[in-house]
N, C-alpha and C positions, 0 to 999 in steps of 0.2 A: 291608778289603777288601784282598785280593791283587791282583796284576798280572793274572791271569787273568780274575777277575770283572769287572774295571775294562775290561779290552779288549772282553770280551763285551759289557758295558753300553754303552761307545761305539757299538760296532758297531751294536749295535740301534737307539740313540736317533740316531745317523746317517743311518738309512736313512729314520726317519720325518718328518724335515726335507724330503726330496727329494718329496714325495709332491705332485703339482698341485692347487691349489686348485680349487673348486667354481666355477663361473660363478655370478654373483648369480641370485638367484632372479627370475623374471618374474612379476609379479603381476596378477589380472585387473582390468581396466579398470572392471568394476561395482563394485568395491569401494569406489570414490570416490561411486557412487551411495548407497550406504549409509552413509557416515561422516555423523556429527552435524555441523550446521553449527557453526563455531567462536562462541563467544559474545564478545562485546565485553569486554575486562577492567574489571571494576569496582574502581577505586581503593580506596573505603572498606571494600568487603569484604577485598581483599587487605592492607590495614593491619589490619584485625581479626584477620584470620587469624594474621599475623606476631607480632601481641601475644598471640594464644591460643595460638602454638607456645613461647614464652617463659615462659609460667605454668607453675606448678606444682602438681599438685593432688595 
């Protein structure tokens, strides 16, 4: 790259970082009503799952 192209690229990229960030989205409170209840963790099932992940098929 020559100096002209490099200067153009630096100018282009330096303008991108100055953009203001969006505020975080606020979600509807009704989403919690549709969420499935959390299941208690089953230690035996977790152990079996970890063993199966290590196996090669």
